[in-house]
TORKOL-4160 file (C-alpha; in steps of 0.2 Angstrom, whole numbers, padded with zeros to 4 digits, m for minus):
118
<pt num="1" X="0944" Y="0811" Z="0346"/>
<pt num="2" X="0941" Y="0823" Z="0330"/>
<pt num="3" X="0930" Y="0820" Z="0316"/>
<pt num="4" X="0945" Y="0813" Z="0304"/>
<pt num="5" X="0951" Y="0799" Z="0317"/>
<pt num="6" X="0932" Y="0794" Z="0319"/>
<pt num="7" X="0929" Y="0791" Z="0301"/>
<pt num="8" X="0945" Y="0781" Z="0298"/>
<pt num="9" X="0940" Y="0771" Z="0311"/>
<pt num="10" X="0920" Y="0768" Z="0303"/>
<pt num="11" X="0930" Y="0762" Z="0289"/>
<pt num="12" X="0938" Y="0749" Z="0298"/>
<pt num="13" X="0924" Y="0743" Z="0305"/>
<pt num="14" X="0914" Y="0747" Z="0290"/>
<pt num="15" X="0927" Y="0736" Z="0280"/>
<pt num="16" X="0922" Y="0717" Z="0283"/>
<pt num="17" X="0905" Y="0720" Z="0280"/>
<pt num="18" X="0905" Y="0725" Z="0263"/>
<pt num="19" X="0915" Y="0712" Z="0260"/>
<pt num="20" X="0908" Y="0700" Z="0267"/>
<pt num="21" X="0893" Y="0701" Z="0254"/>
<pt num="22" X="0904" Y="0696" Z="0239"/>
<pt num="23" X="0911" Y="0682" Z="0250"/>
<pt num="24" X="0898" Y="0675" Z="0251"/>
<pt num="25" X="0893" Y="0677" Z="0234"/>
<pt num="26" X="0909" Y="0669" Z="0230"/>
<pt num="27" X="0904" Y="0654" Z="0237"/>
<pt num="28" X="0889" Y="0652" Z="0229"/>
<pt num="29" X="0897" Y="0654" Z="0213"/>
<pt num="30" X="0908" Y="0644" Z="0216"/>
<pt num="31" X="0893" Y="0631" Z="0222"/>
<pt num="32" X="0886" Y="0636" Z="0206"/>
<pt num="33" X="0900" Y="0629" Z="0195"/>
<pt num="34" X="0904" Y="0614" Z="0205"/>
<pt num="35" X="0883" Y="0610" Z="0202"/>
<pt num="36" X="0882" Y="0613" Z="0183"/>
<pt num="37" X="0896" Y="0602" Z="0181"/>
<pt num="38" X="0887" Y="0589" Z="0193"/>
<pt num="39" X="0869" Y="0592" Z="0181"/>
<pt num="40" X="0882" Y="0590" Z="0166"/>
<pt num="41" X="0888" Y="0573" Z="0172"/>
<pt num="42" X="0870" Y="0567" Z="0180"/>
<pt num="43" X="0861" Y="0572" Z="0160"/>
<pt num="44" X="0874" Y="0564" Z="0150"/>
<pt num="45" X="0873" Y="0548" Z="0159"/>
<pt num="46" X="0853" Y="0549" Z="0163"/>
<pt num="47" X="0853" Y="0547" Z="0180"/>
<pt num="48" X="0839" Y="0553" Z="0186"/>
<pt num="49" X="0840" Y="0552" Z="0205"/>
<pt num="50" X="0856" Y="0563" Z="0204"/>
<pt num="51" X="0846" Y="0575" Z="0195"/>
<pt num="52" X="0832" Y="0576" Z="0209"/>
<pt num="53" X="0845" Y="0579" Z="0220"/>
<pt num="54" X="0855" Y="0594" Z="0211"/>
<pt num="55" X="0834" Y="0601" Z="0210"/>
<pt num="56" X="0835" Y="0599" Z="0229"/>
<pt num="57" X="0850" Y="0605" Z="0234"/>
<pt num="58" X="0847" Y="0620" Z="0223"/>
<pt num="59" X="0832" Y="0624" Z="0228"/>
<pt num="60" X="0841" Y="0624" Z="0247"/>
<pt num="61" X="0853" Y="0635" Z="0240"/>
<pt num="62" X="0838" Y="0648" Z="0235"/>
<pt num="63" X="0831" Y="0648" Z="0248"/>
<pt num="64" X="0845" Y="0653" Z="0260"/>
<pt num="65" X="0850" Y="0665" Z="0248"/>
<pt num="66" X="0837" Y="0682" Z="0251"/>
<pt num="67" X="0831" Y="0692" Z="0237"/>
<pt num="68" X="0837" Y="0706" Z="0246"/>
<pt num="69" X="0855" Y="0698" Z="0247"/>
<pt num="70" X="0864" Y="0709" Z="0235"/>
<pt num="71" X="0870" Y="0700" Z="0218"/>
<pt num="72" X="0855" Y="0697" Z="0210"/>
<pt num="73" X="0862" Y="0688" Z="0195"/>
<pt num="74" X="0866" Y="0677" Z="0208"/>
<pt num="75" X="0849" Y="0674" Z="0213"/>
<pt num="76" X="0843" Y="0673" Z="0197"/>
<pt num="77" X="0857" Y="0660" Z="0190"/>
<pt num="78" X="0849" Y="0648" Z="0206"/>
<pt num="79" X="0830" Y="0653" Z="0199"/>
<pt num="80" X="0835" Y="0648" Z="0182"/>
<pt num="81" X="0846" Y="0630" Z="0187"/>
<pt num="82" X="0829" Y="0625" Z="0197"/>
<pt num="83" X="0819" Y="0631" Z="0183"/>
<pt num="84" X="0828" Y="0621" Z="0170"/>
<pt num="85" X="0827" Y="0605" Z="0181"/>
<pt num="86" X="0811" Y="0608" Z="0183"/>
<pt num="87" X="0812" Y="0608" Z="0159"/>
<pt num="88" X="0821" Y="0592" Z="0161"/>
<pt num="89" X="0811" Y="0584" Z="0174"/>
<pt num="90" X="0796" Y="0586" Z="0163"/>
<pt num="91" X="0802" Y="0581" Z="0144"/>
<pt num="92" X="0802" Y="0602" Z="0141"/>
<pt num="93" X="0815" Y="0604" Z="0129"/>
<pt num="94" X="0811" Y="0618" Z="0123"/>
<pt num="95" X="0807" Y="0625" Z="0141"/>
<pt num="96" X="0824" Y="0617" Z="0143"/>
<pt num="97" X="0835" Y="0624" Z="0131"/>
<pt num="98" X="0827" Y="0640" Z="0134"/>
<pt num="99" X="0831" Y="0639" Z="0153"/>
<pt num="100" X="0849" Y="0635" Z="0151"/>
<pt num="101" X="0852" Y="0649" Z="0140"/>
<pt num="102" X="0846" Y="0662" Z="0153"/>
<pt num="103" X="0857" Y="0651" Z="0167"/>
<pt num="104" X="0870" Y="0652" Z="0157"/>
<pt num="105" X="0867" Y="0671" Z="0154"/>
<pt num="106" X="0867" Y="0678" Z="0172"/>
<pt num="107" X="0878" Y="0664" Z="0178"/>
<pt num="108" X="0891" Y="0675" Z="0166"/>
<pt num="109" X="0883" Y="0690" Z="0173"/>
<pt num="110" X="0885" Y="0685" Z="0189"/>
<pt num="111" X="0904" Y="0681" Z="0189"/>
<pt num="112" X="0906" Y="0700" Z="0180"/>
<pt num="113" X="0896" Y="0705" Z="0199"/>
<pt num="114" X="0906" Y="0696" Z="0210"/>
<pt num="115" X="0923" Y="0699" Z="0201"/>
<pt num="116" X="0919" Y="0720" Z="0200"/>
<pt num="117" X="0919" Y="0722" Z="0184"/>
<pt num="118" X="0899" Y="0725" Z="0183"/>
């Protein structure tokens, strides 16, 4: 095989590997949107049990998403979501508001990164 054919073959082999992290990030982004909606509903209903479950689920997502996985804004959104829920549980309203703002910013950055507009 000549080098052009080998280069083309290497490109086709590498395409799924480069798409997989973005697909994982897209799935995480979808999960973040659903979790945010559930947190808002549970917060309005003052359902502390649901909020604790969501905190555990978020921590599991955070543990499953290593810091070296790419898309650091998506990971930062997870970290801030956990911190937001911890502040809510402690009734630290200033911390809750601060972490909520950080989460919204990181979520927007994650959306841009996943969409490829970064």
